[in-house]
C-alpha positions in Angstrom: -203.3 159.2 -12.5 -204.4 157.4 -9.1 -202.5 159.5 -5.6 -199.8 157.4 -4.3 -200.9 155.6 -1.2 -198.3 156.4 1.2 -199.4 154.1 3.9 -199.2 151.1 2.0 -195.8 152.4 0.7 -194.3 152.9 4.9 -196.2 149.1 5.2 -194.0 147.7 2.4 -190.9 149.6 3.5 -191.3 148.0 7.4 -191.8 144.6 5.2 -188.3 145.3 3.6 -186.2 146.8 6.3 -187.4 143.9 8.9 -186.2 141.6 6.5 -182.6 143.2 6.0 -182.4 143.3 9.9 -182.9 140.0 10.4 -181.1 139.0 7.0 -177.9 140.6 7.9 -177.6 138.8 10.8 -178.2 135.6 9.2 -175.9 136.7 5.9 -173.4 137.3 9.1 -173.5 133.6 10.5 -174.0 132.3 7.1 -170.2 133.8 6.2 -168.8 132.0 9.5 -169.8 128.5 8.5 -168.0 126.4 6.6 -171.1 124.6 4.8 -173.3 126.8 2.9 -176.7 128.0 4.8 -180.4 127.8 3.1 -180.4 131.8 3.1 -178.7 134.9 3.3 -179.4 138.9 3.2 -181.4 138.6 0.1 -183.4 135.7 0.5 -184.8 137.3 4.2 -185.8 140.4 2.2 -187.4 138.8 -0.2 -189.4 136.1 2.3 -190.4 139.6 4.0 -191.6 141.5 0.5 -193.5 137.9 -0.2 -195.2 137.9 3.1 -196.4 141.8 2.7 -197.6 141.0 -1.0 -199.5 137.9 0.4 -201.0 140.0 2.8 -201.8 142.9 0.9 -203.5 140.7 -2.0 -205.1 138.6 0.8 -207.1 142.2 2.1 -207.6 143.9 -1.4 -209.3 140.6 -2.4 -210.8 139.9 1.2 -209.5 136.4 1.7 -206.9 134.8 3.7 -206.0 132.2 1.1 -203.7 133.8 -0.6 -201.7 134.3 3.0 -202.2 130.5 3.5 -200.8 129.7 0.3 -197.5 132.0 0.8 -197.3 130.8 4.0 -197.5 127.2 2.9 -194.9 128.0 0.2 -192.3 129.7 2.5 -193.0 126.5 4.2 -192.3 123.9 1.6 -189.2 125.9 0.3 -187.8 125.9 3.9 -188.0 122.2 4.0 -186.8 121.1 1.0 -183.6 123.3 1.9 -183.3 122.3 5.7 -183.5 118.7 3.9 -180.6 119.6 1.3 -178.1 121.1 4.0 -178.7 118.5 6.2 -177.8 116.4 3.3 -174.8 118.2 2.5 -173.9 118.4 6.3 -175.3 115.6 8.5 -173.9 117.5 11.4 -175.3 120.8 11.2 -178.7 120.0 12.5 -180.5 123.0 13.5 -184.0 125.0 12.7 -182.7 128.4 13.4 -182.4 130.1 9.8 -185.7 127.6 8.8 -187.6 129.3 12.0 -186.5 132.7 11.1 -187.7 132.5 7.3 -191.2 131.6 8.1 -191.6 134.2 10.7 -189.9 137.0 8.6 -192.5 136.1 6.1 -195.0 136.3 8.9 -193.8 139.6 10.1 -194.0 141.0 6.7 -197.5 139.8 6.2 -198.1 141.5 9.5 -196.9 145.0 8.1 -199.2 144.8 5.7 -202.4 144.0 7.9 -202.5 147.1 9.9 -199.8 146.0 12.2 -196.6 147.5 11.6 -195.4 148.8 15.4 -195.7 145.2 15.9 -194.4 143.7 13.4 -191.4 146.0 13.8 -191.1 145.0 17.6 -191.1 141.5 17.3 -189.0 141.4 14.4 -186.3 143.5 16.9 -186.4 140.7 19.1 -186.4 138.1 16.1 -182.6 139.6 15.1 -181.9 139.9 18.8 -182.8 136.1 19.8 -180.4 135.1 16.7 -177.7 138.0 17.4 -177.0 136.7 21.3 -176.7 133.3 20.5 -173.8 132.7 22.6 -174.7 135.0 25.4 -177.8 133.4 25.8 -176.6 129.8 25.7 -173.8 130.8 28.4 -177.1 132.5 30.3 -178.4 128.5 30.3 -175.2 127.0 31.1 -175.3 129.1 34.3 -178.9 128.5 35.3 -179.2 125.6 37.8 -182.3 123.4 38.7 -183.8 125.4 40.8 -183.9 128.6 38.6 -185.8 126.3 36.1 -188.1 125.5 38.8 -188.6 128.8 40.3 -189.0 130.2 36.8 -191.8 127.7 36.3 -193.4 128.4 40.0 -193.3 131.7 39.2 -195.4 131.4 36.0 -198.0 128.9 37.5 -198.5 131.6 40.4 -198.8 134.4 37.4 -201.1 132.5 35.2 -202.9 129.6 37.1 -203.3 131.1 40.6 -203.7 134.8 40.2 -206.9 134.1 38.0 -208.7 131.9 40.4 -208.5 134.4 43.5 -211.3 136.1 44.5 -211.5 139.9 43.3 -213.2 141.1 46.3 -212.4 141.7 49.8 -213.3 138.9 52.0 -212.9 141.2 55.0 -215.4 142.9 57.5 -212.8 145.8 57.4 -212.5 145.8 53.6 -209.3 145.8 53.7 -208.1 142.3 51.7 -208.5 141.2 48.3 -206.9 138.3 47.4 -206.7 139.1 44.0 -204.9 142.0 44.9 -202.7 140.8 47.4 -201.2 138.0 45.1 -200.6 140.3 42.3 -198.6 142.6 44.4 -196.5 139.7 45.7 -195.9 138.8 42.5 -194.7 142.5 41.8 -191.8 141.9 44.2 -191.4 138.3 43.3 -190.8 139.9 40.2 -188.4 142.9 40.6 -186.0 140.5 43.1 -186.1 138.0 40.4 -184.7 140.9 37.4 -181.7 141.6 40.4 -181.1 137.5 40.6 -181.0 137.6 37.0 -178.9 140.5 36.6 -176.2 138.9 39.2 -176.4 135.9 37.3 -175.5 136.9 34.2 -173.0 139.8 35.1 -171.8 137.5 37.9 -171.0 139.0 40.9 -167.3 138.3 40.7 -166.8 141.2 38.4 -166.5 143.8 40.9 -168.1 145.0 44.3 -170.1 147.8 43.0 -171.5 145.4 40.6 -172.3 143.4 43.2 -174.1 145.8 45.3 -176.1 147.5 42.4 -177.4 143.9 40.8 -178.0 142.6 44.4 -179.7 145.9 46.0 -182.3 144.5 43.5 -182.7 141.4 45.0 -182.1 142.0 49.0 -180.4 144.7 50.0 -179.7 143.1 53.7 -178.4 140.3 52.2 -175.9 142.5 50.0 -174.9 143.8 53.2 -174.4 141.5 55.8 -172.1 139.6 53.0 -169.9 142.5 52.9 -170.1 143.3 56.4 -168.8 139.9 56.9 -166.3 140.2 54.3 -164.7 143.3 55.7 -163.4 141.5 58.4 -161.4 139.4 56.2 -157.3 139.8 56.1 -157.9 139.8 52.4 -160.2 142.6 52.4 -158.5 144.7 54.6 -157.4 147.3 52.0 -161.1 147.2 50.2 -162.6 149.3 52.9 -163.6 152.0 50.2 -164.6 149.4 47.7 -167.0 147.6 50.3 -168.8 150.4 51.4 -169.7 151.5 47.9 -171.1 148.3 47.6 -173.3 148.5 50.8 -174.3 152.0 49.4 -174.9 150.9 46.3 -177.2 148.2 47.1 -178.9 150.8 49.8 -179.5 152.8 46.7 -181.1 150.7 44.6 -183.5 149.7 47.6 -184.6 153.4 47.6 -185.3 153.6 43.9 -187.2 150.2 44.1 -189.6 152.3 46.8 -190.1 154.6 44.3 -191.0 151.9 41.3 -193.0 149.9 43.8 -195.4 153.0 44.6 -195.7 154.2 40.8 -196.7 150.7 40.0 -199.6 150.8 42.7 -200.1 154.1 43.4 -198.8 157.0 40.9 -200.6 159.7 42.2 -198.8 158.9 45.6 -195.1 160.1 44.0 -195.4 164.1 44.1 -195.8 163.7 47.8 -193.0 161.0 48.3 -190.3 161.9 45.9 -188.8 165.0 47.8 -188.2 162.7 50.8 -187.1 159.3 48.5 -185.7 161.1 46.1 -183.0 162.5 48.5 -182.2 160.0 50.5 -181.6 158.3 46.4 -179.1 161.3 46.0 -177.1 161.5 49.1 -176.3 157.8 49.3 -175.8 157.5 45.9 -173.1 160.7 46.5 -171.4 158.6 49.3 -171.2 155.6 47.2 -169.6 157.6 44.4 -167.2 159.3 46.6 -166.1 155.8 48.5 -166.2 154.6 45.1 -163.5 157.1 44.1 -161.0 156.0 46.8 -161.3 152.5 46.1 -158.6 150.7 44.7 -158.1 149.1 41.3 -159.0 145.4 40.8 -160.6 144.7 43.7 -162.9 141.4 43.4 -165.9 140.4 46.0 -166.6 137.5 46.5 -169.9 135.9 45.5 -172.7 137.6 47.5 -175.2 134.0 48.7 -178.2 135.5 47.0 -180.2 132.7 45.7 -183.3 132.7 43.5 -185.7 134.8 44.9 -188.9 133.0 44.0 -190.8 130.2 45.7 -194.5 129.7 46.7 -193.8 129.4 50.3 -191.8 132.7 49.9 -194.6 134.5 48.2 -197.4 133.2 50.3 -195.5 134.6 53.5 -195.0 138.1 51.8 -198.9 137.5 51.1 -199.4 136.9 54.7 -197.5 139.9 55.9 -198.5 142.1 53.7 -202.2 141.6 54.5 -201.4 141.5 58.1 -199.9 144.9 57.6 -202.6 146.2 55.4 -205.2 145.0 58.3 -203.1 147.1 60.8 -203.1 149.6 59.2 -206.5 149.7 58.3 -207.5 149.3 62.3 -204.7 152.1 62.9 -206.2 154.3 60.3 -209.9 154.0 62.2 -208.8 154.5 65.8 -205.2 156.5 65.1 -205.3 158.0 61.8 -201.6 160.0 61.9 -199.4 159.3 64.9 -200.6 155.3 64.8 -199.6 154.4 61.3 -196.1 156.3 61.8 -195.3 153.9 64.7 -197.1 151.1 62.2 -194.1 152.1 59.6 -191.0 152.5 61.9 -191.8 149.0 63.4 -192.5 147.2 59.9 -189.3 148.6 58.0 -187.5 147.0 60.9 -188.0 143.9 58.8 -189.7 144.6 55.5 -189.8 147.7 53.3 -191.8 146.6 50.6 -194.9 145.4 52.5 -195.3 148.9 54.6 -195.0 150.9 51.5 -197.6 148.6 49.2 -199.9 149.1 52.3 -199.4 152.7 52.4 -199.5 153.3 48.4 -203.2 151.3 49.2 -203.5 153.5 52.0 -203.0 156.8 50.2 -206.0 155.7 47.6 -208.7 157.1 50.7 -206.4 158.2 53.1 -203.9 161.3 53.5 -201.3 161.2 50.5 -199.2 162.9 52.8 -199.4 160.7 55.7 -198.6 157.5 54.0 -195.5 159.0 52.2 -194.0 160.3 55.5 -194.9 156.4 56.7 -192.8 155.1 54.1 -189.9 157.3 54.6 -190.1 156.3 58.4 -190.3 152.7 57.3 -187.0 153.3 54.9 -185.2 155.4 57.3 -186.4 152.4 60.3 -184.8 149.8 57.8 -181.8 152.1 56.9 -180.9 151.6 60.9 -181.4 148.1 61.0 -178.7 147.5 58.2 -176.5 150.2 59.9 -176.5 148.1 63.0 -175.7 144.8 61.2 -172.5 146.7 59.8 -172.0 147.8 63.3 -172.4 144.2 64.8 -170.0 142.3 62.2 -168.3 144.9 59.9 -164.4 146.0 60.5 -164.2 149.7 62.5 -163.4 150.9 58.9 -166.7 149.8 57.5 -168.5 150.8 60.9 -166.9 154.7 60.3 -168.1 155.0 56.9 -171.2 153.7 57.0 -172.3 155.6 60.3 -171.3 158.7 58.5 -173.4 158.0 55.2 -176.2 156.5 57.1 -176.3 159.9 59.4 -176.3 161.8 56.0 -179.1 159.5 54.9 -181.1 160.4 58.1 -180.9 164.5 58.2 -181.8 164.0 54.3 -185.0 162.0 55.3 -185.9 163.5 58.4 -185.4 167.1 56.8 -187.5 166.6 53.5 -190.5 165.4 56.3 -190.2 168.4 58.0 -189.7 170.5 55.1 -192.5 168.9 53.5 
C-alpha cells in the first residue's frame, strides 16, 4: 500500500480553506442581495479545489497546459454566469465576485505548486478586500486630488527615480551615496504617510489623544503647535489635561519613530540607543496617561492642520538637509570626533530629528555606537526643548505648566540615561 503524502494532503487542505475563507465572505454578501449572485460558499470551495487539482495534475504530467485549460474553463464559466446575472439584474454591474472566483482558482493552484504560504497570505488579502468594501469606499471618498497625486509621486520616487540614482559615493569624503540618501528620504516619507493615512481614516475629530497618536507619525511639531493654539481658545479652557495628553502622545510616537528609523538603517546601534530613548518614551507616555486620566470625557479636538506629507520637493529638501548633516558629521568626525558631533546633534535637533538620526545611524557603522546613540539622544532632547518653547510661547498658562513639568521629567530621564551609560 503506497504511503500517504502528508504534504500533498496539507496542500489540498490549504486550497480548501482558502476557498472556504473567500466563499464565506461571498456567501454573506450573496444573502444580503435581492438578486442572485453567481457563486457562494460551495462554489468557491470547488473552484479552489479545481485549481489545486489542475496545478497538481500539471505538476505530475510535467505540463502547464492542464493549469491553462482549467483557468480557461473557470473563466468561461464565470463569464457565462456574469452575462446571466446582468440579464436578470441590469443594474447590478460589477465584476468583484467573478474576479474573486478566478483569483481563488489560481490560489488553489498555487497551494499545490509549492507556494502554500504565499497562497494563504494572498487569500487572506483577497478576503479582506472583499469584506471591507464599505471602509475602503469610505476611505476613497475622503481622499482629495492632492492625496492621489502624492501617492503617485511617491511611487514615481520609489520605482523610477530610485533605481536610476548612482549607488556609489560621489564626494571626496566618501560620505554621500545618492541612492542611499534618496532611499532614506523615502523611508521618512513612508513613515509620515502612514500617520497621515491613519489620521484620514480615523479622523482627528475623534478625540485629542487619537489625534496626538496618529498626528505624531506625521509631525509632532505640527500637533504641538496646533494644540498649543487651541489651548488658548475659551471652549478648550477645561480641556488642558486632554490637550496635554495629546501633545505628549505625539512626542511619545516621535520617540518611538526614532527607534524604528535606527532599526531599519543600522540595527546594531539599537542596544546603545535603547536605554535612553526607551526611558524617555516611557516617561513621556506615563505623563500622557496621567493627564489622560484627568481629562474630561467627550472633549473633541479640532482637525490638526496636517497636509499629505509627501511631495518630490519635500523629498529633495530632506535629502539635501540629510546630505548636509551627513557631510558635516563626516568632517566633524575627522577633526572633533566626539564633542563636535554632540554640538552638531544639538543644533540639528532644533529643526529636524530624522536627518541627524539617520546620519548617526550611518556613522555608527564605522564609528563609535556610544557616540552615535548619545548624539541621537541629544538631538531628541534638543527637539523636545524647542517644542516646549513653542508651548511656552503659544499655550495657555495651564498647558505651559503641565508641559514644562513633563519636559523636565523627559530631560532628566534622557540625561540620566546618558550618564549612566
